[in-house]
N, C-alpha and C positions, 0 to 999 in steps of 0.2 A: 595494898594497907598506907603507902603515903597517900592520897589521895581519902578514903575514909575518914584515916587520924584526919588529917587535915580539916574535913567538912567538921569533924566532933569537935575541934579546937577552933571553929566558927560558930559552934553551936546550931549546927546541922547534923541531925540524926545520921548516922552512915553504918550500913556495915560491907566492909570486904568479902568477895567470895573467892575463894583461893580450889585450886585441884589440894586433893589429898600429897600429892608430892612436895608440894610446897610448904606444906604445914610447917616448918622446923624455918624457913627463912621469913617466914612472914613469923612466926613469933618472934626473931631475931629483929626484924624491922620497927617491930610495936613496942618491943625494947627499946632500942636506940632511938626511939620517937618519943621517948618513957611513959609508955603504957602498958609498962609487963601485966601479961595472962589477958591483954584485950579480947575479945571475943571477935571469931568471925563466923563468915557458913563456910560449907566446906565440899564440895563434894567430886567423885572419881575421876583421878584421870587417867588418859587425855580427854582433850577434847575436840581436838585439831581433825581426829580420824571419825567422827562422830558423822550419821546420818540423820537427818532433820528427827525423826521419834527418840531416836538415844539420845538428842539433844535437847528434847521437849522433855525430858524424863531428869535430865540432870538440873532442866532447869526450874521446872517443879519443884526439885528437892532443893535449891536455892531460894526457890522463894518461900518457901516453906519454912528452911531454914530462919531466913532474912524478918520474914515477918516475928517469928518467935523470941529472934535478938532483942527488935528493934520493938516490940512491946515487953518484952519482960524487966 
């Protein structure tokens, strides 16, 4: 969240990707940085135990959400 908001403040479009377990923390960080309601991509938690195929599915979903957020 910090990096994506910093990029946005510098005029660079960005999207954070969070797992569903950390969305409440993401919301708090966005609010603390002055961006309440900041939208980000969400994938299923966890990722550390996923094999390559599961990670590919999550990456595809993150990409879909990122493209939607960047173009809307």
